[in-house]
DRENGUMAR-29381 format. One record per atom (N, C-alpha, C): residue number from 1; residue in three letters; atom name; x, y, z. Coordinates in nm, 2 decimals. Each point is the difference from the previous one (the first is absolute). Last residue first. Example, Ala and Ser with C-alpha at 12.3 -4.5 7.8 and 13.67 -1.06 7.14 Angstrom:
% residues 2
@nr 2	rest SER	atom N	x 1.28	y -0.22	z 0.71
@nr 2	rest SER	atom CA	x 0.09	y 0.11	z 0.00
@nr 2	rest SER	atom C	x -0.08	y 0.11	z 0.08
@nr 1	rest ALA	atom N	x 0.03	y -0.57	z -0.01
@nr 1	rest ALA	atom CA	x -0.09	y 0.12	z 0.00
@nr 1	rest ALA	atom C	x 0.09	y 0.12	z 0.00
***
This chain:
% residues 85
@nr 85	rest UNK	atom N	x 0.42	y -0.50	z -1.23
@nr 85	rest UNK	atom CA	x 0.04	y 0.13	z -0.06
@nr 85	rest UNK	atom C	x -0.12	y 0.09	z -0.01
@nr 84	rest UNK	atom N	x 0.08	y -0.47	z 0.19
@nr 84	rest UNK	atom CA	x -0.08	y 0.11	z 0.06
@nr 84	rest UNK	atom C	x 0.04	y 0.13	z -0.06
@nr 83	rest UNK	atom N	x 0.21	y -0.43	z -0.09
@nr 83	rest UNK	atom CA	x -0.14	y -0.03	z -0.01
@nr 83	rest UNK	atom C	x -0.09	y 0.12	z 0.04
@nr 82	rest UNK	atom N	x 0.48	y 0.02	z 0.04
@nr 82	rest UNK	atom CA	x -0.04	y 0.00	z -0.14
@nr 82	rest UNK	atom C	x -0.15	y -0.02	z -0.01
@nr 81	rest UNK	atom N	x 0.20	y -0.02	z 0.43
@nr 81	rest UNK	atom CA	x 0.01	y 0.13	z -0.05
@nr 81	rest UNK	atom C	x -0.06	y 0.01	z -0.14
@nr 80	rest UNK	atom N	x 0.04	y -0.42	z 0.21
@nr 80	rest UNK	atom CA	x -0.09	y 0.08	z 0.08
@nr 80	rest UNK	atom C	x -0.01	y 0.14	z -0.06
@nr 79	rest UNK	atom N	x 0.31	y -0.31	z -0.17
@nr 79	rest UNK	atom CA	x -0.13	y -0.03	z -0.04
@nr 79	rest UNK	atom C	x -0.10	y 0.09	z 0.07
@nr 78	rest UNK	atom N	x 0.45	y 0.04	z 0.12
@nr 78	rest UNK	atom CA	x -0.02	y 0.05	z -0.13
@nr 78	rest UNK	atom C	x -0.15	y -0.03	z -0.05
@nr 77	rest UNK	atom N	x 0.13	y -0.18	z 0.42
@nr 77	rest UNK	atom CA	x -0.01	y 0.15	z 0.00
@nr 77	rest UNK	atom C	x -0.02	y 0.06	z -0.14
@nr 76	rest UNK	atom N	x 0.09	y -0.46	z 0.03
@nr 76	rest UNK	atom CA	x -0.13	y 0.03	z 0.06
@nr 76	rest UNK	atom C	x -0.03	y 0.15	z 0.00
@nr 75	rest UNK	atom N	x 0.43	y -0.14	z -0.13
@nr 75	rest UNK	atom CA	x -0.10	y -0.03	z -0.10
@nr 75	rest UNK	atom C	x -0.14	y 0.03	z 0.05
@nr 74	rest UNK	atom N	x 0.35	y 0.02	z 0.31
@nr 74	rest UNK	atom CA	x 0.01	y 0.11	z -0.10
@nr 74	rest UNK	atom C	x -0.10	y -0.01	z -0.11
@nr 73	rest UNK	atom N	x 0.04	y -0.36	z 0.31
@nr 73	rest UNK	atom CA	x -0.06	y 0.12	z 0.06
@nr 73	rest UNK	atom C	x 0.00	y 0.12	z -0.09
@nr 72	rest UNK	atom N	x 0.21	y -0.39	z -0.15
@nr 72	rest UNK	atom CA	x -0.14	y -0.02	z 0.00
@nr 72	rest UNK	atom C	x -0.07	y 0.12	z 0.07
@nr 71	rest UNK	atom N	x 0.47	y -0.02	z 0.00
@nr 71	rest UNK	atom CA	x -0.05	y 0.03	z -0.13
@nr 71	rest UNK	atom C	x -0.15	y -0.01	z -0.01
@nr 70	rest UNK	atom N	x 0.20	y -0.12	z 0.40
@nr 70	rest UNK	atom CA	x 0.01	y 0.14	z -0.01
@nr 70	rest UNK	atom C	x -0.05	y 0.04	z -0.14
@nr 69	rest UNK	atom N	x 0.03	y -0.46	z 0.10
@nr 69	rest UNK	atom CA	x -0.11	y 0.06	z 0.08
@nr 69	rest UNK	atom C	x 0.01	y 0.16	z -0.03
@nr 68	rest UNK	atom N	x 0.17	y -0.33	z -0.38
@nr 68	rest UNK	atom CA	x 0.05	y 0.04	z 0.13
@nr 68	rest UNK	atom C	x -0.11	y 0.08	z 0.07
@nr 67	rest UNK	atom N	x -0.07	y -0.40	z -0.36
@nr 67	rest UNK	atom CA	x 0.00	y 0.14	z 0.01
@nr 67	rest UNK	atom C	x 0.04	y 0.04	z 0.14
@nr 66	rest UNK	atom N	x -0.07	y -0.45	z -0.21
@nr 66	rest UNK	atom CA	x 0.13	y 0.05	z 0.05
@nr 66	rest UNK	atom C	x 0.01	y 0.15	z 0.02
@nr 65	rest UNK	atom N	x -0.39	y -0.23	z -0.19
@nr 65	rest UNK	atom CA	x 0.03	y -0.07	z 0.13
@nr 65	rest UNK	atom C	x 0.13	y 0.04	z 0.06
@nr 64	rest UNK	atom N	x -0.27	y 0.35	z -0.31
@nr 64	rest UNK	atom CA	x 0.06	y -0.13	z -0.02
@nr 64	rest UNK	atom C	x 0.03	y -0.06	z 0.14
@nr 63	rest UNK	atom N	x -0.41	y 0.33	z -0.12
@nr 63	rest UNK	atom CA	x 0.14	y 0.01	z 0.06
@nr 63	rest UNK	atom C	x 0.06	y -0.14	z -0.01
@nr 62	rest UNK	atom N	x -0.46	y 0.32	z -0.19
@nr 62	rest UNK	atom CA	x 0.08	y -0.13	z 0.00
@nr 62	rest UNK	atom C	x 0.14	y 0.03	z 0.05
@nr 61	rest UNK	atom N	x -0.47	y 0.26	z 0.13
@nr 61	rest UNK	atom CA	x 0.11	y 0.00	z -0.10
@nr 61	rest UNK	atom C	x 0.07	y -0.13	z 0.02
@nr 60	rest UNK	atom N	x -0.47	y 0.31	z 0.20
@nr 60	rest UNK	atom CA	x 0.07	y -0.13	z -0.03
@nr 60	rest UNK	atom C	x 0.11	y 0.02	z -0.10
@nr 59	rest UNK	atom N	x -0.23	y 0.37	z 0.36
@nr 59	rest UNK	atom CA	x -0.04	y -0.08	z -0.11
@nr 59	rest UNK	atom C	x 0.08	y -0.13	z 0.00
@nr 58	rest UNK	atom N	x 0.01	y 0.38	z 0.32
@nr 58	rest UNK	atom CA	x 0.10	y -0.01	z -0.11
@nr 58	rest UNK	atom C	x -0.04	y -0.09	z -0.11
@nr 57	rest UNK	atom N	x -0.30	y 0.31	z 0.36
@nr 57	rest UNK	atom CA	x 0.02	y -0.13	z -0.05
@nr 57	rest UNK	atom C	x 0.11	y 0.00	z -0.11
@nr 56	rest UNK	atom N	x -0.16	y 0.31	z 0.44
@nr 56	rest UNK	atom CA	x 0.05	y 0.01	z -0.13
@nr 56	rest UNK	atom C	x 0.03	y -0.15	z -0.04
@nr 55	rest UNK	atom N	x -0.32	y 0.28	z 0.40
@nr 55	rest UNK	atom CA	x 0.07	y -0.11	z -0.05
@nr 55	rest UNK	atom C	x 0.05	y 0.02	z -0.15
@nr 54	rest UNK	atom N	x -0.06	y 0.40	z 0.38
@nr 54	rest UNK	atom CA	x -0.08	y -0.09	z -0.08
@nr 54	rest UNK	atom C	x 0.09	y -0.12	z -0.05
@nr 53	rest UNK	atom N	x 0.12	y 0.40	z 0.27
@nr 53	rest UNK	atom CA	x -0.01	y -0.13	z 0.06
@nr 53	rest UNK	atom C	x -0.08	y -0.10	z -0.08
@nr 52	rest UNK	atom N	x -0.12	y 0.48	z -0.11
@nr 52	rest UNK	atom CA	x 0.13	y -0.03	z 0.07
@nr 52	rest UNK	atom C	x -0.02	y -0.14	z 0.07
@nr 51	rest UNK	atom N	x -0.30	y 0.07	z -0.43
@nr 51	rest UNK	atom CA	x 0.01	y 0.05	z 0.14
@nr 51	rest UNK	atom C	x 0.14	y -0.04	z 0.06
@nr 50	rest UNK	atom N	x -0.07	y 0.07	z -0.52
@nr 50	rest UNK	atom CA	x -0.01	y -0.10	z 0.09
@nr 50	rest UNK	atom C	x 0.02	y 0.06	z 0.14
@nr 49	rest UNK	atom N	x 0.06	y 0.25	z -0.40
@nr 49	rest UNK	atom CA	x -0.14	y -0.03	z 0.02
@nr 49	rest UNK	atom C	x -0.03	y -0.10	z 0.11
@nr 48	rest UNK	atom N	x 0.44	y 0.10	z -0.15
@nr 48	rest UNK	atom CA	x -0.05	y 0.12	z 0.07
@nr 48	rest UNK	atom C	x -0.15	y -0.01	z 0.03
@nr 47	rest UNK	atom N	x 0.22	y -0.33	z -0.26
@nr 47	rest UNK	atom CA	x 0.04	y -0.02	z 0.14
@nr 47	rest UNK	atom C	x -0.06	y 0.12	z 0.08
@nr 46	rest UNK	atom N	x -0.03	y 0.00	z -0.47
@nr 46	rest UNK	atom CA	x -0.10	y -0.09	z 0.06
@nr 46	rest UNK	atom C	x 0.03	y -0.02	z 0.15
@nr 45	rest UNK	atom N	x 0.30	y 0.26	z -0.26
@nr 45	rest UNK	atom CA	x -0.13	y 0.07	z 0.03
@nr 45	rest UNK	atom C	x -0.10	y -0.09	z 0.06
@nr 44	rest UNK	atom N	x 0.53	y -0.09	z 0.07
@nr 44	rest UNK	atom CA	x -0.10	y -0.02	z -0.11
@nr 44	rest UNK	atom C	x -0.13	y 0.07	z 0.04
@nr 43	rest UNK	atom N	x 0.48	y 0.18	z 0.17
@nr 43	rest UNK	atom CA	x -0.11	y -0.09	z 0.05
@nr 43	rest UNK	atom C	x -0.10	y -0.01	z -0.12
@nr 42	rest UNK	atom N	x 0.52	y 0.10	z -0.11
@nr 42	rest UNK	atom CA	x -0.11	y 0.07	z 0.07
@nr 42	rest UNK	atom C	x -0.11	y -0.11	z 0.03
@nr 41	rest UNK	atom N	x 0.46	y -0.06	z -0.19
@nr 41	rest UNK	atom CA	x -0.12	y 0.01	z -0.10
@nr 41	rest UNK	atom C	x -0.12	y 0.07	z 0.06
@nr 40	rest UNK	atom N	x 0.42	y -0.06	z 0.25
@nr 40	rest UNK	atom CA	x 0.04	y 0.04	z -0.14
@nr 40	rest UNK	atom C	x -0.12	y 0.02	z -0.09
@nr 39	rest UNK	atom N	x -0.06	y -0.13	z 0.46
@nr 39	rest UNK	atom CA	x 0.08	y 0.12	z 0.00
@nr 39	rest UNK	atom C	x 0.04	y 0.05	z -0.14
@nr 38	rest UNK	atom N	x -0.23	y -0.41	z 0.06
@nr 38	rest UNK	atom CA	x -0.09	y 0.11	z 0.03
@nr 38	rest UNK	atom C	x 0.08	y 0.13	z 0.00
@nr 37	rest UNK	atom N	x 0.24	y -0.40	z -0.05
@nr 37	rest UNK	atom CA	x -0.09	y 0.02	z -0.12
@nr 37	rest UNK	atom C	x -0.09	y 0.13	z 0.02
@nr 36	rest UNK	atom N	x 0.28	y -0.15	z 0.36
@nr 36	rest UNK	atom CA	x 0.08	y 0.06	z -0.11
@nr 36	rest UNK	atom C	x -0.09	y 0.03	z -0.12
@nr 35	rest UNK	atom N	x -0.21	y -0.21	z 0.37
@nr 35	rest UNK	atom CA	x 0.05	y 0.14	z 0.03
@nr 35	rest UNK	atom C	x 0.08	y 0.06	z -0.12
@nr 34	rest UNK	atom N	x -0.12	y -0.45	z -0.04
@nr 34	rest UNK	atom CA	x -0.12	y 0.09	z -0.01
@nr 34	rest UNK	atom C	x 0.04	y 0.14	z 0.03
@nr 33	rest UNK	atom N	x 0.32	y -0.33	z 0.07
@nr 33	rest UNK	atom CA	x -0.02	y 0.03	z -0.15
@nr 33	rest UNK	atom C	x -0.12	y 0.09	z -0.02
@nr 32	rest UNK	atom N	x 0.10	y -0.15	z 0.45
@nr 32	rest UNK	atom CA	x 0.11	y 0.08	z -0.06
@nr 32	rest UNK	atom C	x -0.02	y 0.04	z -0.14
@nr 31	rest UNK	atom N	x -0.32	y -0.29	z 0.21
@nr 31	rest UNK	atom CA	x 0.00	y 0.14	z 0.06
@nr 31	rest UNK	atom C	x 0.11	y 0.09	z -0.07
@nr 30	rest UNK	atom N	x -0.01	y -0.46	z -0.13
@nr 30	rest UNK	atom CA	x -0.12	y 0.08	z -0.05
@nr 30	rest UNK	atom C	x 0.00	y 0.14	z 0.06
@nr 29	rest UNK	atom N	x 0.32	y -0.29	z 0.16
@nr 29	rest UNK	atom CA	x 0.04	y 0.04	z -0.14
@nr 29	rest UNK	atom C	x -0.12	y 0.07	z -0.06
@nr 28	rest UNK	atom N	x -0.06	y -0.18	z 0.43
@nr 28	rest UNK	atom CA	x 0.09	y 0.11	z 0.00
@nr 28	rest UNK	atom C	x 0.04	y 0.05	z -0.14
@nr 27	rest UNK	atom N	x -0.28	y -0.39	z 0.03
@nr 27	rest UNK	atom CA	x -0.06	y 0.12	z 0.05
@nr 27	rest UNK	atom C	x 0.09	y 0.13	z 0.01
@nr 26	rest UNK	atom N	x 0.19	y -0.42	z -0.12
@nr 26	rest UNK	atom CA	x -0.09	y 0.04	z -0.11
@nr 26	rest UNK	atom C	x -0.07	y 0.13	z 0.05
@nr 25	rest UNK	atom N	x 0.27	y -0.21	z 0.31
@nr 25	rest UNK	atom CA	x 0.08	y 0.05	z -0.10
@nr 25	rest UNK	atom C	x -0.09	y 0.06	z -0.11
@nr 24	rest UNK	atom N	x -0.22	y -0.23	z 0.34
@nr 24	rest UNK	atom CA	x 0.06	y 0.13	z 0.05
@nr 24	rest UNK	atom C	x 0.09	y 0.07	z -0.11
@nr 23	rest UNK	atom N	x -0.20	y -0.44	z -0.09
@nr 23	rest UNK	atom CA	x -0.10	y 0.11	z 0.02
@nr 23	rest UNK	atom C	x 0.06	y 0.13	z 0.04
@nr 22	rest UNK	atom N	x 0.21	y -0.46	z -0.07
@nr 22	rest UNK	atom CA	x 0.03	y 0.12	z -0.09
@nr 22	rest UNK	atom C	x -0.10	y 0.12	z 0.02
@nr 21	rest UNK	atom N	x -0.04	y -0.44	z 0.22
@nr 21	rest UNK	atom CA	x 0.12	y 0.07	z 0.05
@nr 21	rest UNK	atom C	x 0.04	y 0.12	z -0.09
@nr 20	rest UNK	atom N	x -0.36	y -0.30	z -0.12
@nr 20	rest UNK	atom CA	x -0.04	y 0.09	z 0.11
@nr 20	rest UNK	atom C	x 0.12	y 0.08	z 0.05
@nr 19	rest UNK	atom N	x -0.04	y -0.15	z -0.51
@nr 19	rest UNK	atom CA	x 0.04	y -0.06	z 0.12
@nr 19	rest UNK	atom C	x -0.03	y 0.10	z 0.12
@nr 18	rest UNK	atom N	x -0.31	y 0.00	z -0.44
@nr 18	rest UNK	atom CA	x 0.13	y 0.04	z 0.04
@nr 18	rest UNK	atom C	x 0.04	y -0.06	z 0.13
@nr 17	rest UNK	atom N	x -0.44	y -0.02	z -0.23
@nr 17	rest UNK	atom CA	x 0.10	y -0.07	z -0.08
@nr 17	rest UNK	atom C	x 0.15	y 0.04	z 0.03
@nr 16	rest UNK	atom N	x -0.38	y 0.34	z 0.13
@nr 16	rest UNK	atom CA	x -0.03	y -0.14	z -0.03
@nr 16	rest UNK	atom C	x 0.11	y -0.05	z -0.08
@nr 15	rest UNK	atom N	x -0.10	y 0.43	z 0.36
@nr 15	rest UNK	atom CA	x 0.08	y -0.06	z -0.11
@nr 15	rest UNK	atom C	x -0.04	y -0.14	z -0.02
@nr 14	rest UNK	atom N	x -0.14	y 0.49	z 0.27
@nr 14	rest UNK	atom CA	x -0.05	y -0.14	z -0.03
@nr 14	rest UNK	atom C	x 0.07	y -0.05	z -0.12
@nr 13	rest UNK	atom N	x 0.06	y 0.40	z 0.40
@nr 13	rest UNK	atom CA	x 0.04	y -0.04	z -0.13
@nr 13	rest UNK	atom C	x -0.04	y -0.15	z -0.02
@nr 12	rest UNK	atom N	x -0.09	y 0.46	z 0.34
@nr 12	rest UNK	atom CA	x -0.03	y -0.14	z -0.03
@nr 12	rest UNK	atom C	x 0.05	y -0.03	z -0.14
@nr 11	rest UNK	atom N	x 0.10	y 0.42	z 0.19
@nr 11	rest UNK	atom CA	x -0.06	y -0.06	z 0.12
@nr 11	rest UNK	atom C	x -0.02	y -0.15	z -0.02
@nr 10	rest UNK	atom N	x 0.33	y 0.39	z -0.21
@nr 10	rest UNK	atom CA	x -0.08	y -0.11	z -0.04
@nr 10	rest UNK	atom C	x -0.04	y -0.07	z 0.12
@nr 9	rest UNK	atom N	x 0.16	y 0.52	z -0.15
@nr 9	rest UNK	atom CA	x -0.01	y -0.10	z 0.11
@nr 9	rest UNK	atom C	x -0.09	y -0.12	z -0.05
@nr 8	rest UNK	atom N	x 0.27	y 0.49	z -0.16
@nr 8	rest UNK	atom CA	x -0.06	y -0.13	z -0.05
@nr 8	rest UNK	atom C	x 0.01	y -0.09	z 0.12
@nr 7	rest UNK	atom N	x 0.04	y 0.55	z -0.11
@nr 7	rest UNK	atom CA	x 0.02	y -0.10	z 0.10
@nr 7	rest UNK	atom C	x -0.08	y -0.12	z -0.05
@nr 6	rest UNK	atom N	x 0.19	y 0.51	z -0.18
@nr 6	rest UNK	atom CA	x -0.06	y -0.13	z -0.04
@nr 6	rest UNK	atom C	x 0.03	y -0.10	z 0.11
@nr 5	rest UNK	atom N	x -0.03	y 0.57	z -0.05
@nr 5	rest UNK	atom CA	x 0.06	y -0.11	z 0.06
@nr 5	rest UNK	atom C	x -0.07	y -0.13	z -0.04
@nr 4	rest UNK	atom N	x 0.02	y 0.46	z -0.30
@nr 4	rest UNK	atom CA	x -0.07	y -0.07	z 0.10
@nr 4	rest UNK	atom C	x 0.08	y -0.12	z 0.05
@nr 3	rest UNK	atom N	x 0.12	y 0.51	z -0.22
@nr 3	rest UNK	atom CA	x 0.02	y -0.14	z -0.01
@nr 3	rest UNK	atom C	x -0.09	y -0.07	z 0.11
@nr 2	rest UNK	atom N	x -0.10	y 0.48	z -0.25
@nr 2	rest UNK	atom CA	x 0.05	y -0.06	z 0.12
@nr 2	rest UNK	atom C	x 0.01	y -0.15	z -0.01
@nr 1	rest UNK	atom N	x 0.05	y 0.40	z -0.38
@nr 1	rest UNK	atom CA	x -0.09	y -0.10	z 0.04
@nr 1	rest UNK	atom C	x 0.06	y -0.07	z 0.12
***
């Protein structure tokens, strides 16, 4: 089986309830963690039905007020993959 290249690019990230200065750290963590998840678990079937460049919604989840930005990004990536199995 031929390996596929995985390229994750976040064009727009809408965050509510997070500090504006954390946006880049959260976005980079999402990209890194998504790539790792997709490489190990594969691309969710629902994603294959979405047009290239389509929107993906990470939905909502609770994050404590002291959650690290990188941990928040990783959690967002987890939710994105889990919700679309």
